[in-house]
C-alpha positions as CSV (number, residue, x, y, z in Angstrom):
1,X,79.0,105.8,81.1
2,X,82.9,108.0,80.2
3,X,85.2,105.8,78.7
4,X,88.6,106.0,81.2
5,X,92.6,105.4,81.4
6,X,93.1,103.4,84.9
7,X,96.6,102.4,85.8
8,X,96.6,100.0,88.6
9,X,99.8,99.8,90.7
10,X,100.1,95.6,91.9
11,X,97.6,94.5,89.6
12,X,99.2,90.7,89.0
13,X,96.5,89.4,91.9
14,X,94.5,90.4,95.1
15,X,92.8,93.5,95.1
16,X,94.8,94.7,92.3
17,X,94.0,92.6,90.0
18,X,90.3,92.6,90.2
19,X,90.2,96.3,90.1
20,X,91.6,95.8,86.7
21,X,89.3,93.2,86.1
22,X,86.2,95.1,86.7
23,X,87.5,98.3,84.9
24,X,88.1,96.2,81.7
25,X,84.6,94.6,82.0
26,X,83.1,97.6,82.0
27,X,85.0,98.3,78.8
28,X,88.2,100.4,80.3
29,X,91.4,101.0,79.5
30,X,93.3,99.5,82.0
31,X,97.7,99.8,82.5
32,X,98.7,97.4,84.7
33,X,101.9,97.2,86.7
34,X,103.3,93.6,87.9
35,X,107.3,93.3,89.2
36,X,107.4,89.5,87.4
37,X,107.9,90.0,83.8
38,X,105.9,86.5,83.7
39,X,102.4,88.4,84.3
40,X,103.0,91.2,82.2
41,X,101.8,88.5,78.6
42,X,98.7,87.2,81.4
43,X,97.4,90.4,82.1
44,X,97.3,92.2,78.9
45,X,95.5,89.2,78.1
46,X,92.5,89.6,80.2
47,X,91.2,91.9,77.7
48,X,93.9,92.0,74.1
49,X,93.9,96.0,73.4
50,X,92.7,97.4,76.7
51,X,94.8,95.7,79.3
52,X,98.2,97.1,78.9
53,X,101.0,95.7,80.9
54,X,104.0,97.7,82.8
55,X,106.3,95.8,85.1
56,X,107.5,98.4,88.2
57,X,108.6,97.9,91.4
58,X,107.3,100.7,92.7
59,X,110.2,101.2,95.4
60,X,112.2,102.6,92.7
61,X,111.3,106.5,93.2
62,X,112.7,107.2,89.2
63,X,110.8,104.0,87.8
64,X,107.4,105.3,89.2
65,X,107.9,108.4,87.4
66,X,109.3,107.2,83.9
67,X,106.5,104.7,83.6
68,X,103.6,107.1,83.8
69,X,105.7,109.5,81.9
70,X,105.7,106.6,79.3
71,X,102.2,105.4,80.2
72,X,100.8,108.8,79.4
73,X,102.2,109.2,76.0
74,X,101.8,105.7,74.7
75,X,98.4,104.1,76.1
76,X,97.4,108.5,77.2
77,X,96.3,111.0,79.9
78,X,95.8,108.7,83.2
79,X,92.1,109.5,84.2
80,X,91.8,107.0,87.4
81,X,94.8,106.4,90.0
82,X,94.3,103.1,91.9
83,X,97.2,103.0,94.3
84,X,97.0,99.2,95.4
85,X,100.9,98.2,95.6
86,X,101.8,96.9,98.8
87,X,102.2,93.8,101.4
88,X,101.0,92.8,104.6
89,X,103.5,92.4,108.2
90,X,102.6,90.5,110.3
91,X,104.7,90.8,114.0
92,X,104.7,91.8,116.9
93,X,106.6,95.2,117.0
94,X,109.4,94.1,119.6
95,X,110.0,91.1,117.7
96,X,110.0,93.0,114.2
97,X,113.4,94.5,113.3
98,X,113.7,97.9,112.0
99,X,114.7,97.2,108.1
100,X,111.2,95.5,108.0
101,X,109.9,98.3,109.4
102,X,111.6,100.9,106.2
103,X,110.8,98.2,104.0
104,X,107.0,97.9,105.0
105,X,107.2,101.3,104.8
106,X,109.1,101.9,101.4
107,X,106.4,100.0,99.5
108,X,103.3,100.7,101.7
109,X,103.3,104.5,101.7
110,X,106.7,105.9,100.1
111,X,105.4,103.8,97.1
112,X,102.2,105.0,97.3
113,X,103.5,108.5,97.2
114,X,106.1,107.6,94.4
115,X,102.3,107.0,91.8
116,X,100.5,109.4,93.4
117,X,103.4,112.4,93.2
118,X,103.6,111.0,89.1
119,X,100.1,111.0,88.0
120,X,99.4,114.4,89.8
121,X,100.8,117.4,87.4
122,X,98.9,115.2,85.1
123,X,95.7,115.4,86.6
124,X,95.9,119.6,87.9
125,X,96.8,120.7,84.8
126,X,93.9,119.3,83.0
127,X,91.9,120.0,85.9
128,X,90.2,116.1,85.7
129,X,91.2,112.4,88.0
130,X,90.6,110.4,90.4
131,X,93.5,109.3,92.8
132,X,91.7,106.3,94.5
133,X,94.8,104.7,97.6
134,X,95.2,100.8,98.8
135,X,94.6,101.7,102.9
136,X,93.0,99.5,104.8
137,X,90.5,99.2,108.3
138,X,94.0,98.5,109.5
139,X,94.8,102.7,108.4
140,X,91.9,103.7,111.1
141,X,92.1,101.0,113.9
142,X,95.1,98.8,114.9
143,X,95.0,95.2,116.0
144,X,98.0,93.1,118.4
145,X,100.6,92.1,115.1
146,X,100.4,94.5,113.4
147,X,101.8,97.2,114.2
148,X,104.1,97.8,111.2
149,X,101.6,97.4,108.7
150,X,99.1,99.2,111.0
151,X,101.4,102.0,111.2
152,X,101.7,102.3,106.8
153,X,98.8,102.4,106.5
154,X,97.8,105.2,108.9
155,X,100.4,107.5,106.8
156,X,98.4,106.6,103.9
157,X,95.3,107.8,105.4
158,X,97.0,110.8,106.8
159,X,98.8,111.5,103.2
160,X,96.0,111.2,102.1
161,X,93.6,112.9,103.1
162,X,95.8,116.2,103.4
163,X,96.0,115.6,99.6
164,X,92.0,115.8,98.9
165,X,92.0,119.1,100.8
166,X,94.9,120.6,98.9
167,X,93.5,119.4,94.7
168,X,89.5,119.7,96.4
169,X,89.5,122.9,94.4
170,X,91.4,121.6,91.2
171,X,88.9,119.5,89.8
172,X,91.6,116.3,90.9
173,X,89.2,113.9,93.0
174,X,90.5,111.7,96.5
175,X,89.3,108.6,97.6
176,X,91.3,106.2,100.5
177,X,90.0,102.5,99.8
178,X,89.8,100.8,103.2
179,X,89.3,97.8,103.1
180,X,88.6,95.3,106.0
181,X,90.0,91.1,105.3
182,X,88.9,90.2,101.6
183,X,89.3,86.9,99.7
184,X,93.2,87.1,98.5
185,X,96.6,86.0,99.4
186,X,97.1,88.7,101.5
187,X,97.6,86.5,104.7
188,X,99.2,83.6,103.1
189,X,101.8,83.9,100.6
190,X,102.0,87.6,100.7
191,X,102.3,87.7,103.9
192,X,105.9,88.7,105.4
193,X,105.9,87.2,109.0
194,X,108.6,88.3,112.1
195,X,109.7,85.2,114.2
196,X,108.8,84.7,117.0
197,X,111.1,84.9,119.8
198,X,110.0,86.7,123.0
199,X,108.2,83.8,125.4
200,X,105.8,86.6,126.8
201,X,104.3,87.3,123.7
202,X,102.8,84.2,123.7
203,X,99.7,83.7,125.0
204,X,98.3,87.5,123.0
205,X,99.3,87.0,119.6
206,X,99.8,83.3,118.8
207,X,96.0,82.6,118.9
208,X,96.1,85.8,116.5
209,X,98.1,84.4,113.8
210,X,96.5,80.4,114.2
211,X,93.4,82.3,113.3
212,X,94.5,84.7,110.6
213,X,96.2,81.6,108.5
214,X,93.0,79.3,109.2
215,X,91.0,82.3,107.9
216,X,93.3,82.7,105.0
217,X,91.0,81.8,101.8
218,X,87.4,82.2,103.5
219,X,87.8,85.5,104.1
220,X,83.8,87.3,103.9
221,X,84.9,90.8,101.6
222,X,84.7,89.5,97.9
223,X,87.1,90.9,95.5
224,X,84.7,91.4,92.8
225,X,82.3,93.3,94.4
226,X,85.1,96.2,95.9
227,X,86.0,96.1,92.0
228,X,82.0,97.0,91.3
229,X,81.8,99.6,94.6
230,X,85.1,101.0,92.7
231,X,83.6,101.5,89.3
232,X,80.4,103.1,91.5
233,X,83.1,105.4,93.4
234,X,84.0,106.5,90.3
235,X,81.0,107.3,88.8
236,X,79.8,109.7,91.2
237,X,78.9,113.2,91.6
238,X,80.5,113.5,94.8
239,X,83.4,110.8,95.5
240,X,83.9,110.3,99.0
241,X,87.3,110.6,100.6
242,X,87.4,107.3,102.8
243,X,85.2,104.4,101.5
244,X,85.7,101.4,104.1
245,X,84.9,97.7,102.2
246,X,83.0,95.2,104.5
247,X,80.6,94.5,107.1
248,X,84.3,93.7,108.8
249,X,85.6,97.4,108.5
250,X,82.6,99.0,109.6
251,X,82.3,97.9,112.6
252,X,85.9,97.3,113.9
253,X,86.2,101.0,112.4
254,X,83.6,101.8,114.9
255,X,84.7,100.3,117.5
256,X,88.2,101.8,117.1
257,X,86.7,105.2,116.8
258,X,84.5,104.9,119.4
259,X,87.9,104.6,122.0
260,X,89.3,107.1,121.1
261,X,86.4,109.1,121.5
262,X,86.1,108.2,125.0
263,X,89.4,108.9,125.5
264,X,89.0,112.8,124.0
265,X,85.9,112.5,126.3
266,X,87.9,111.5,129.5
267,X,90.8,113.1,129.8
268,X,88.6,116.4,128.0
269,X,89.6,118.6,131.1
270,X,93.5,117.2,131.2
271,X,93.8,118.4,127.4
272,X,92.5,121.7,127.5
273,X,94.7,123.0,130.4
274,X,96.9,123.0,128.4
275,X,96.4,126.2,126.8
276,X,97.7,129.7,127.1
277,X,94.4,131.5,128.3
278,X,95.6,134.9,125.9
279,X,95.9,132.1,122.8
280,X,94.7,132.2,119.5
281,X,92.9,129.3,117.8
282,X,94.5,127.4,114.9
283,X,91.1,128.0,112.4
284,X,89.6,124.3,111.0
285,X,89.0,123.5,107.4
């Protein structure tokens, strides 16, 4: 197995910490970014000499570029990026503010974009590298009460799926991780929740919020096994662009995709009716 240098954002807890621990256990060098100064020493204590911590807020574009540049100078070329930093927002769309939506996209979308932008030139020039971004099963299907979160994860899927096609001939590999429910603090202390204010949504949403809170800490997914899966993809000759993690993700994404396929089929005739008869077809890639 080739030893690599990983950069993992949001590595202080949750899946990010699990990815880091898995890579370190396999003998890789890992640079993990954290938000709080007190987490720097804790991260480096995971594997002295292999674990390197950097403090970073991924919503600060310049800081992202500065950290990536400094890491490549002082630690070495980044072979694997896992753009993991993000958080969940829960709330009915009508009850959730525009400020909350902008904050969700600042971290979950623009933070990912900045980190990928920062590592991509070096990977492209070296004709080597693997970019992972953590989306969600909520980037391929939706549930009530997660409109802001799902929309941010759909954006990550669209962005990275396009990037994968752009860099396919340049030696850079791209994989979008789409986890189901994992036993992390995502639905607990890491979740931002909009206040309830509109009674019309009580019947729909109150049971969903209560069930999610009750399930926190008892989710199906094992973060350590997710890390093992990621390491297998790093070593794969032909890694996937999409990797679902968890049997719940497989079930729920399949159901969501089937609903889209049913709409396409049911309304195919109307869809075709909007063409000019002499128009040109767009070539598919």
